[in-house]
N, C-alpha and C positions, 0 to 999 in steps of 0.2 A: 504494500500500500504506500502510495506516494505521500511523503510527509508534507504538511502544510508549512509554507514559509511564514515565519513569525512576523506579525505586523509590528513595525517599528513604533516604539512608544515615544510620545511627545514629552521631552524632558523639560519643556518650558513650565516653570512653576505657575500655579493658578494665581490670577491677579487678586490681590488683597487690598482692602482699604488702607490708606496711609494712616488713618486715625485708629485702627484696631488696637495697637498697643496701649492707647490711653485708657482702655477699659481696665487695665491693670493699675490698681490704686497706688502701688509703690512706684511704678514707672511714672504715673501721672504726677505724684508728689515731687519726685526727683526732677522730672522734665519742667514742671512749673517753677520750682525753685531755681533751677539753672537758667531758665528763661529770664527771670527777674535779675539774676546775677549777671548774665551776659548783657542784658540791657544796660546795667550799671557800668559794665566794662567798656561797652561801646561809647557810652557817654563820657567815660574817663578818657578813652583814646582820643575822641574828638576834642575834649577839653585840653588834653596835653598837647596835641598837634597844633591847636589854635593858639594856645598860650606860647608855644615855642615860635610859631610864625609871627606872633605879635612882639616877641622879645627880640628876635633876630631875623634879618633878611637872608641869612645863609641857607641855601637849599640843603647843604650837608647837615647842619644842625637839625633842621626839620626832619630830614630823612633818618637821623640818628634816633628819633623817637620810635619810629617803626623798627629800627634795628635793635634798640634796647628791649622792645617787646618780644622780638623773635629770637635774638641771639641766645637767651637762656635755654631754649629748646635744644640748640646745637650742643651746648655745654652739659646739660643735665638730663637729656632725654634717656640715655642708656641707663645711668644709675637709677633714675626715677622708675623706668620700666622694671628693672630688677627688684627694687623695693616693693613695687606694686604686686609682683608675683610671689614674693616670699614672706610678706607680712600681712596682717589683717587689713584688707583694703578699706574697711569702714573707718578704723582708727587713723589710718594713713591719710585718707581724704579729709577727715576732720582736722588733722594737724595742718594740712596745706591750706585749708580755708581760713583757719585762725591766723596763719602767717599772712595771707593776703589781706585780711581785715586789718591787721596791725600795720601793714605797709600802706594801705589806702588811708588809714587814719594819720599816719606820719606825713603823707603828702598833703592832706587836708590842713593839718596844723601848720606846716611850713608856708603854705599858700596864704592862709589867713593871717599869718604873722609877717608876711612880706619877705620871707626868706628864700623864696623859690626863684633861683637863677636858672639859666639854661641847663647847666650841668647838674644842679640839684634835681631838676625835672627828669633828666636822663637817668640819674641814679635811682630815684623812686620808681620810674617806669621799669627799670631793670629789675628791681626787687619784686614788683608785681609780676613781671615776666617770669621770674624764678618760681614764684608760687604756681603760676599757670603751667610752667614746664614740669614741675613735680607732680601736678595733679592730672594732667592730660592723659598719660597712659593708663592711669587707674580708672578715670572716668570712662574711657573707651573700653577697657577690659571688663567693667561691671555690666555693660549693656546686655551681654548674653545671660547674665545672672538675673536680670530684671524681667525678661520676656522669654517666651517660648521660641525655639529655634525657627519655627515657621514665620514668626513675626519679626525676625532680626532685621531683614531688609527694610521693613516699614519703620522699625525703631531707629535705625541709623539715619534714614531719610528724615524722620521726625526730629532727631537731634540736629541735623543740618538745617531743617526748617526753623527750629527754635532759635538757632544762631542767627538766621537771616531775618526772622521776625524782630529779634532784638536789634539787629543791624538797621532795620527799617525804623523802629520806634526810637531807639537810643539816640542816634545822631540828630534826628529831627527835634526831639525834645531838648537835647543838649544845646542845639543851636539857639533855640528860643530862650532857654534858661540863661545861657551866657549873655545874650542880648539884654535880658531883663535884670539879672542878679550877678552876673560875672562868673568867671571860671570856678571859684570855690563851690558854687552850688552844685556843679556836676560831680566834683570830687566828693562832696557830702553824699550825694545820691549813690555813688559807687560804693562808698564805705558801708552804708546801710544795707545795700543789696546783698552783702555776704551773710547777713544774719539769718535769712531764710534758709540758705543752703546749709549753714551750720546746724540749724534746728532740725532739718529733715535728716541729715546724716546722724545726728545724735540720737534720733528716735528710731533709726533703722535697725531692726533685729536681724542681722546677717548671720547666716550659718556658714562658717568658713569651710573650705575644702579640706578634708582630712586625708593624711597619708601616714602609713606606718613608718616612713623614713624621716630622718631629721630634715629640717628646712635647709635649703641651700644658703650659703653665705653670699654676701653681696657681690664680691669680686668674681666668685665662681659663677654666680647667676648672670652677671654681665657677660662673661666669656661665653657661656652657653647660649645666651640670647644672640650675640653677634655671630656665633658659629651657626646657629639655626638660620639666621638671615642670609648667611653666605651660601649655605648648602640647600636651602629650600628650593623646590622646583618652581615656585610661583612668585614668592616675594620679590626677588631681584627685578623681575619685569615690571612690577608695580612701582618699585623705587625709581627705575629708569624713566618710566613715564612721568613720575613726579618731578624728576630733575629736568625734564624737557618742558615742564609747564611753569612751576612756581617761580623761578628766578625772573622770568619775563613778565609773569602776571603781577609781580610785586610792584612794578612801575606805577600802576594805577593807584595803589594804596599809598605809596610813598610820595608821589608828586601831586596828588589831588589838592592838598591844602595850598601848595604854591600856586597852582593853576587858579584857584578861586581868589587867593589873596592878591597875586601880582598881575595876572592876566585879565581876570574878570573884574578885579577891584570890587569884590562883593564882600558881604558880611558873613558871620558865622552861620546865620540862618540859611544862607544859600548852600554853604558847605554841608550843613545837616540835611538839607533837601536832596542834594545829589547823593549823599550816602544812603538816605532813605530810599532813593530810586534803585540802588543796588539791592537793598533788602526786599523791596516790592517785586522786583524782577525774579529774585530767588524764590520768594513765596509762591508766586504764580506758577513757575515751572515745577516746583516741588510737589504741588498738588497733582500735577499731571504726570509726574515721573513714573508711577507704576504702569500707566498705559504706554508711555514712551518706551520703557524697558521691554515691553512685550513685542515691540515692533523693531527696535534698534538694538543691536548687540552693544555690549559695554564698550568694546574697543572703538566702534564707529561713533558711539555717542560722545566719547572723550575727544575724538578727532574733530567732530563737528563743533563741539563746545569750545575747543581751543581755537578753532577758526573764528568763531563768533566773538570770543574775547579779544582776539587780535584785531578784528574789525572795530570793536568798541574803543580800543586803545588808539587806533588810527583816527577815529572821529574826535577823540579828545585832543589830538594833536592839531587838528585842522579847523575846528569849529569853536565859536564863542557864544553862539545862540543857545540860551538856556532851554528852549523848546526842542532843540536838537540834542543837547547834552543829556537831558533827563531820559529820553528813550535809550540813548547809548548806555547810560548807567544801568538801566533795567536789563538791557541785553547782557551787559557784563555780569550782573548778579545772577541771571539765569544760567549763563555759561559756567560761572564759578561753582554753583551748587551741583551742576551736572558732573563736572570734573571731580569735585571733592567727594560727593556721595558715591560715585562710581569707584574711585580709588579706595575709599574707606571700606566699602562693602567688599571689594576684592581683597583688601588687606585682612579684614576680619575673617573672610572665608579661607584664607591661606594659612591660618594659624590654629594650632590646638590650644586647649585651655592652659596647659602647663607653662607655655611660653608666650601667651597672648599679649600681655602688657609689654614684654620686652620687644616682641616683634613690632607691635604698634608704635613703640617708642622710636624704633629705627625709622619707620615711616614718618613719624612726626618730626624727627631730626632732619630728614630730607625736606619736609614741608617748610618748617620754620627756618632751617638753614638757608634754603633757597630764597625765602622771603627776606631774611635779615641781610644776606650778602647781596641780593638783588637790590634791595632798598638803598643800601650804601652806594652801590655802583651807579644807580640811576640818579642819586643825589649829586655825585661828582660829575656825571655826564651832563646833568641839567645845568650845573654851575658853569661848565666850560662851553657847552654848545647850545643850551637852552632846552626848555621842557618839550618843545615841539619835536626836536630831534630825538629826545629820549623816548617819547611815546612812539614815534615812528619806528625807532630801532627795536623797541620791545615788541611791537606788532609784527615786524619782520621776523624777529627771533621765534615768536610763537608759531608762525607759519612754517618756518624751516624745521622746527622741532617735530612737527607732525610727520614730516618725511623721514627724519633721522630715527624716530622711535617707532616707525610703522610696524616692524616685525616683532615687537615686544607685546605680547598679548596678556590681558588681565582678566579675561572672562572664562578661564579654564579651571576654576576652583569648585564648581558646583558638584562634580561627581566624586570629590575627595571626602572620605569619611575619617575624621580625626578622632572618633570615639576610641578610647583605649580598648584594645582587644584582649589584653591580659592573657594571651595564649602561650606566651613563653613559660615553660615550666621552671620552677626555681632550680638553680644549679645544685647538683648533688655535691655535698661537701663531707670530707672526713672530719675536719675541724672547722667550725664557722670562722672565716677570717674577720678581723676587725674592720670597721668601716673605712678607716684611712689606709688600709693595706693596699699596696699597689706599686707599680701599674699592674693592670689585669690584662692578660692575653686570652682571647676567645678564638678557638679554631672550630671551623665547621667543614666537615668532609663530605664531598659530593662525588658520586659515581654517575657520570652523565651518559645518556643514550647517544650512540654514535651519530644519529641523524639530527640531533638537536643541539649541537655544539654552538652554532652561531646564535641561536635563540638564547642559550644559557649565557653566553658572553654578554649579549645586549642587556639581559635582565640583571646580571650580576653588577654591571656598571650603574644601573639604576639603584641597586641595593647599596652600592658604595656611598652614594649621596645620602641615603637614609641613615646608614651607620654613622657617618660623620656629622650629619645634622643632629642626631640624637645623643652624641657624646664621644664618639671615637676620634682620637687624634691621629691614628694610623690605620690604614686599610690596604690590603693587597690580596690578590688571587694568585695562587701558585699551582702549577701543574706537576704531577708526579712523573719523574723521568723514567721510572720503571713500568708505569701503567698510565698510558696516555689519556684514558678516560677518567682518571681520578684527579680531582681538584680539591685544594684546601683553601678556604677563605679565612683570612686572619684579620682581626682588628684589635686595637688596644685602647683602653680607657684609663683615666688617671688613677682610679681607686675602685675598691670593691663597692663602695657606696654608689659611685657614679654608674657602675654597671647595674646595680639593683634599680637605679632610676631608669635605666634603659628599658628594663622590664615593664615599668609603669608607662613609658612613653610610646611604646609600639602601638600602632593604630590598626583599625580595621582595614584601611587601604594598604597599609604595610603588609598585613597578613595576606591580602589578595596577591600581592607581588611575590611573597614567599611561596604561596601555593602554586603560582605559575612556574617558579623555579623548581619546585618539587615535582611538577609534571614533566620536567626535562630529564629526570633521573632515569637510569636503566631500570628495567622491570625487576621488581623484588628488592630494590635498593632504597635506603632511606638515609637522610643526612645524619651525621654523627657529630655531636657537639662536645667539646672539652673546654675546661676553664683552667687557667694557670695564673697564680698570683706570685709576684715577686716576694721572696721571703723576707727581705729587708735586712739581710745580714750586712750588706755593704753600708747601709745607713747606720746600723748599730756600731760597726767597726769605726766608721768615721767619727761618731760621737765619742767613742772610747779614746781615740787618738787625741781629740781635742782636750779631753780631761787630763 
């Protein structure tokens, strides 16, 4: 009887309402509190940029405000991600919000006392940026804890929408507050906005993830996070796409205050109105994003959005009419959230829980590093050649980046299951090694069927990335000279404890790959696994000699 050809299944996820996660009371409380806090942050950013533009005519000093906001991410993202993965995230987030409340209070006090010079403003902006840098990986990593997996795309889009709602409200309100009451009023609003987040976090009854193994130490966790980012099959492509977008996109944020102040000769209310245009454009497109993603692949969506953002930058370079600039800002806001949400969803989908905050911190380092470095570059370029040339250069860079990053795909994470499979049996031991004993050598022997050697080679090199991604610092495949179909895979990890962590990190998708390798073995053969631990005699002898 002829077998029926299986009907291909449509892997496109069913469309869900963007508002669905708000039915979760905890997510609603966190989202609402962060919306208020982000509104205060955008008010503060506008106030800081406007105060700097009023204090000095130097484009470099004005751009330094944006740099001081973004630079801490470059400096602190990796340790922040490591801490967010190894300590209780609720307490960690609470500490970061208290830090930001204290920093905002200090800026408010100095401004009211008339002590805020250009460099004082940069310092306090940097301190607030440090708080943001330390909290961002943790905020991103807790999103999957607050909602079900099927709601994650909507939750990430809602988080982006919340940022852009605050971007629409904050600058517009700040512009009018500055016109009526001066810059200290927006610094006061920002200070008070942290209280709601602190209250929500303090009331959150979080159940921490439990493991039978000791928590990683900070330096070791940082190394494992960077190692994962290097050997991940998906994250490097996402980072490259970010490198192609953020440095050029930063020109709009860095130079807009100068454009309003020096070219349009307008007030802070116009600056707030243009910033609100970005937010409104982002809100409009965010509501439609679930439908758009059904029709346009993530890679093409990012390309189209990058092109649109470049077009908006070109309009800023050539137009002074407010009725033209406002739609351009709306276009820029729509393009911004399309790129940001697509890259963030892809980054979340490329990471398992155990390294989520560290992997996201690498993405944020690329994001904010590009914004900080780009802002400083555009400030110097504007000072030397003018803001029109800077905007046109940024627009051209965005278009060129589309071509240079074309082959790096970000939409291949949907079929990867990072759920821990826990299918590795515990190693058989005569005497249980101490956790710090090492290095550890693991050997796996395979006897491969003659007709499947090429497939075995290809799959084993995929396995190499997984071993190094999850903790191995050495990997090699050896062929037996006496028996050509016999191979031994060897990999080494730093300690017995690190190898036990590998047992917890292996995922369902990793198991699928291992099963495919098992299918390449000769009939009746199975893989043979051995573990070897360095006895530590050399270390003991070295210590005795020192004595």
